[in-house]
PAZAPA-4460 file (N, C-alpha, C; in steps of 0.05 Angstrom, whole numbers, plus 32768, in hexadecimal, padded with zeros to 4 digits):
% residues 116
    n_x    n_y    n_z   ca_x   ca_y   ca_z    c_x    c_y    c_z   seq   type   mol
   81BA   808E   8025   81A0   809B   803D   8193   8087   803E     1      M     A
   8188   8077   804F   8174   805F   805D   8160   806B   8061     2      I     A
   8149   805B   8060   812B   8060   8066   812B   8062   807B     3      G     A
   8117   8072   808A   8106   8068   80A7   80FF   8048   80AF     4      N     A
   80F3   8045   8094   80F3   8028   80A3   810B   800F   80A0     5      C     A
   811E   8015   8097   8134   8005   809B   8124   8000   80B8     6      T     A
   8138   7FE1   80BE   8134   7FD0   80CE   8123   7FDA   80E6     7      N     A
   810B   7FE3   80E3   80F6   7FE1   80F1   80ED   7FC9   80F8     8      D     A
   80E9   7FCA   811B   80DA   7FB2   811A   80C5   7FA6   811B     9      A     A
   80AE   7FB0   8100   809A   7FA8   80F6   809D   7FAD   80DB    10      N     A
   80A5   7F9E   80CF   80A1   7FA0   80B2   8092   7F92   80A4    11      P     A
   8082   7F82   80A6   8068   7F80   80A2   804D   7F92   80A7    12      D     A
   8052   7FA9   80BB   8043   7FC1   80B5   8042   7FD2   80A4    13      W     A
   8057   7FCA   8087   8059   7FD7   8073   8047   7FCB   805F    14      W     A
   8036   7FB4   805C   802B   7FA5   8050   8013   7F9C   8060    15      F     A
   7FFA   7FB5   8068   7FEF   7FAB   8069   7FD5   7F9D   8059    16      P     A
   7FCA   7F81   805F   7FBA   7F72   8056   7FA5   7F6C   806B    17      E     A
   7F8D   7F75   8055   7F75   7F60   8061   7F6E   7F4A   805F    18      L     A
   7F63   7F40   807D   7F5E   7F25   807A   7F43   7F1B   805A    19      P     A
   7F41   7F09   8052   7F36   7EFB   803E   7F18   7F04   8041    20      R     A
   7F0B   7EEE   8060   7EFB   7EF3   8066   7EF2   7F14   8084    21      N     A
   7ED6   7F10   8082   7ECC   7F28   8090   7EEC   7F2C   80B3    22      R     A
   7EE7   7F3D   80A9   7F00   7F44   80C4   7EFD   7F5E   80D7    23      I     A
   7EF8   7F57   80F3   7EEE   7F66   8104   7EF5   7F7D   810E    24      S     A
   7EE1   7F8D   8114   7EEF   7FA6   811C   7F07   7FAB   8135    25      R     A
   7F07   7F97   813D   7F28   7F9A   8153   7F3B   7F94   813A    26      D     A
   7F3F   7F7D   8126   7F4F   7F7B   8119   7F5A   7F8F   8107    27      R     A
   7F43   7F9B   80F5   7F44   7FB3   80EF   7F4D   7FCF   80FF    28      L     A
   7F40   7FC9   8114   7F5B   7FE7   8121   7F6D   7FDC   8121    29      E     A
   7F7E   7FC9   812F   7F97   7FBF   8134   7FAC   7FCC   8109    30      V     A
   7F9D   7FBF   80FD   7FA6   7FBE   80E0   7FAF   7FDD   80E1    31      I     A
   7F94   7FF0   80E2   7F92   8007   80E1   7FAF   8011   80F3    32      T     A
   7FB2   800A   8101   7FC5   801D   811F   7FEA   8011   810D    33      K     A
   7FDE   7FFA   810B   7FFD   7FF6   80FC   8007   8007   80D9    34      Q     A
   7FEF   8010   80D6   7FF5   801F   80B0   7FF8   802F   80BC    35      T     A
   7FEB   8042   80CD   7FF5   805C   80D2   8008   805E   80E6    36      K     A
   801A   8049   80EC   8035   8050   80F8   8048   804F   80DD    37      Y     A
   8040   8040   80D2   8051   8042   80AE   804D   804D   809E    38      A     A
   8034   8061   80A2   802F   807B   8094   8046   8096   80A4    39      L     A
   8041   808F   80BF   804E   80A1   80CF   8070   80A8   80CF    40      Q     A
   8076   808D   80BD   8091   808D   80C7   809E   8096   80AC    41      L     A
   8088   8090   8097   808D   809D   807B   808B   80BA   8079    42      C     A
   807D   80C6   8084   8071   80E1   8083   8096   80F6   8087    43      S     A
   80A9   80E3   8098   80C2   80F0   809F   80DA   80E7   808D    44      S     A
   80D2   80D0   8087   80E8   80CB   8072   80FA   80DC   8055    45      C     A
   8116   80D4   8062   8121   80DD   804D   812D   80D7   8036    46      P     A
   8117   80C0   8028   811F   80B2   8010   8101   80AD   800E    47      I     A
   80F6   80B5   8017   80CB   80BF   800D   80CF   80AE   7FEE    48      K     A
   80D9   80CF   7FDF   80D4   80C4   7FC0   80DE   80B6   7FB2    49      N     A
   80F7   80AE   7FB9   8103   8095   7FB3   80F2   807F   7FB7    50      E     A
   80EC   807E   7FD1   80D7   805F   7FD9   80BC   8061   7FCA    51      C     A
   80B0   8072   7FC3   809A   807C   7FAD   80A0   8075   7F90    52      L     A
   80B7   807F   7F88   80BB   8070   7F73   80BD   8059   7F6B    53      A     A
   80C5   8041   7F85   80C0   8023   7F83   80AD   801A   7F85    54      E     A
   8095   802D   7F98   8082   801F   7F9C   806E   8026   7F84    55      G     A
   8078   8038   7F6A   806A   8038   7F4F   8077   8024   7F38    56      M     A
   808A   8018   7F45   808F   800A   7F2F   807B   7FF6   7F24    57      K     A
   8077   7FF3   7F0C   806F   7FD1   7F09   8082   7FBF   7EF6    58      T     A
   807B   7FAA   7EF5   8090   7F99   7EEB   8089   7F96   7ECA    59      E     A
   809D   7F96   7EC2   809C   7F9C   7EA8   80AF   7F90   7E97    60      E     A
   80AB   7F88   7E79   80B9   7F78   7E72   80BE   7F8D   7E47    61      M     A
   80D3   7F8A   7E41   80CB   7F98   7E23   80BB   7FAD   7E26    62      R     A
   80B2   7FBA   7E39   80A6   7FD6   7E36   808A   7FCD   7E3D    63      G     A
   807D   7FB6   7E41   8063   7FAD   7E49   8065   7FAD   7E6C    64      T     A
   804C   7FBC   7E70   804B   7FA7   7E8E   8038   7F8C   7E90    65      V     A
   8049   7F7F   7E9B   803F   7F61   7EA2   803A   7F55   7EC0    66      I     A
   8036   7F72   7ED5   8031   7F6B   7EE7   8032   7F80   7EF9    67      G     A
   8022   7F88   7F19   801C   7F96   7F22   8036   7FA5   7F30    68      W     A
   8049   7F99   7F32   805C   7F9E   7F40   805B   7F9F   7F59    69      G     A
   8060   7FC3   7F71   805B   7FC8   7F87   8047   7FD3   7F8B    70      N     A
   8036   7FD9   7F6B   801F   7FEB   7F70   8003   7FE5   7F86    71      L     A
   7FF9   7FCE   7F86   7FEF   7FC6   7F95   8001   7FC0   7FB3    72      P     A
   8009   7FB8   7FBC   8019   7FB3   7FD3   802B   7FCA   7FE7    73      F     A
   8022   7FC1   7FFB   8029   7FD3   8005   802C   7FEC   8014    74      G     A
   8039   7FF3   8021   803F   8013   8024   8058   801D   801A    75      I     A
   805C   8037   8009   8075   8037   7FF9   8070   805A   7FFE    76      W     A
   8081   8060   7FFF   808F   8091   8008   806E   808E   8009    77      G     A
   8067   8087   801C   804B   808B   8036   8035   8094   8028    78      G     A
   8031   807A   800D   8017   8072   7FFC   800F   8060   800B    79      T     A
   7FEE   805A   8007   7FE7   8046   8009   7FDE   8038   7FED    80      M     A
   7FE4   8016   7FE7   7FD8   800E   7FC6   7FC9   8016   7FB9    81      P     A
   7FAA   801E   7FC6   7F9B   802C   7FB9   7F9B   8041   7FA4    82      Y     A
   7FB4   8050   7FB8   7FB6   8076   7FAB   7FCF   806E   7F9F    83      E     A
   7FDB   8064   7F97   7FF3   8059   7F7C   7FDF   8059   7F6B    84      R     A
   7FCF   8040   7F71   7FC1   802E   7F51   7FB5   8043   7F4E    85      L     A
   7FA3   8064   7F5F   7F92   8069   7F57   7F9E   8088   7F46    86      E     A
   7FC7   8085   7F4B   7FCC   809E   7F42   7FD2   8092   7F19    87      K     A
   7FD7   8078   7F1B   7FD8   8073   7EF9   7FBB   8067   7EF0    88      V     A
   7FAB   8070   7EFF   7F87   806D   7EF6   7F87   804A   7EF1    89      G     A
   7F8D   8042   7F09   7F82   8028   7F05   7F6A   8028   7F1C    90      I     A
   7F5E   801B   7F1A   7F43   8018   7F30   7F37   7FF6   7F30    91      T     A
   7F1D   7FF6   7F43   7F15   7FDF   7F42   7EFD   7FD5   7F1F    92      P     A
   7EF9   7FFA   7F18   7EED   7FF5   7EF9   7F01   7FEF   7EE5    93      R     A
   7F14   7FF6   7EE6   7F27   7FF2   7ED0   7F37   7FDC   7ECE    94      T     A
   7F36   7FC4   7EE8   7F4B   7FA8   7EEF   7F32   7FA4   7F03    95      S     A
   7F38   7F87   7EF5   7F32   7F6C   7F09   7F40   7F61   7F1A    96      S     A
   7F5A   7F66   7F0D   7F73   7F5A   7F27   7F70   7F56   7F3B    97      G     A
   7F79   7F3F   7F54   7F6D   7F37   7F67   7F78   7F4D   7F73    98      E     A
   7F9C   7F5A   7F78   7FA5   7F63   7F7C   7F96   7F7B   7F87    99      A     A
   7F91   7F88   7F70   7F7E   7FA3   7F6F   7F66   7FAD   7F7C   100      V     A
   7F56   7F90   7F78   7F41   7F8C   7F8C   7F4C   7F8C   7FAB   101      K     A
   7F5B   7F85   7FA9   7F71   7F7F   7FD0   7F6E   7F9A   7FD9   102      K     A
   7F7E   7FAE   7FC5   7F86   7FC3   7FC9   7F6B   7FDD   7FD2   103      A     A
   7F59   7FD2   7FC4   7F44   7FEA   7FC9   7F39   7FE0   7FDF   104      F     A
   7F37   7FC9   7FE1   7F27   7FB5   8000   7F33   7FC7   8019   105      A     A
   7F51   7FD2   8015   7F5A   7FD3   802B   7F56   7FF6   8028   106      L     A
   7F52   8008   8017   7F3B   8025   800F   7F21   8024   8020   107      K     A
   7F14   800F   8013   7EFD   8009   8023   7EFB   8005   8042   108      N     A
   7F0F   7FF2   8042   7F11   7FE9   8066   7F17   800E   8078   109      Q     A
   7F35   8010   8073   7F41   8023   807C   7F3A   8042   8079   110      M     A
   7F3A   8048   805C   7F3A   8062   8055   7F2B   8075   806A   111      G     A
   7F1B   806F   8074   7F01   8080   8088   7F1B   8081   80A0   112      Q     A
   7F27   806A   80AE   7F39   806F   80C4   7F51   8070   80C1   113      L     A
   7F54   8078   80A8   7F74   8084   80A4   7F79   809E   8098   114      L     A
   7F63   80A4   8094   7F51   80C6   8098   7F62   80CF   8072   115      G     A
   7F58   80AE   805E   7F63   80B6   804A   7F52   80B5   8030   116      R     A
***
């Protein structure tokens, strides 16, 4: 089986990222529209669970987590980065990592617009 996103014309839409500087309302709405599209496609995907498992992976070496892996990046199995981080107990309070900060910036900026 292949995922609904396979060969999609908009692969970047699965990796929403806010600019480092202030974002205009118009740009935020574009990013939100793209993200909603990706999440909608995920909702009926036949490999959604396998995709989510991939999104939950961290980089490990000899049983020790050495990197964030996919957790703070992209949409996997219909979940946003901050949702996956929260599932494993990682928040801005528990980590000062830049990737974590960016993931939760998405939540702060887009959460209401996405209804999540």
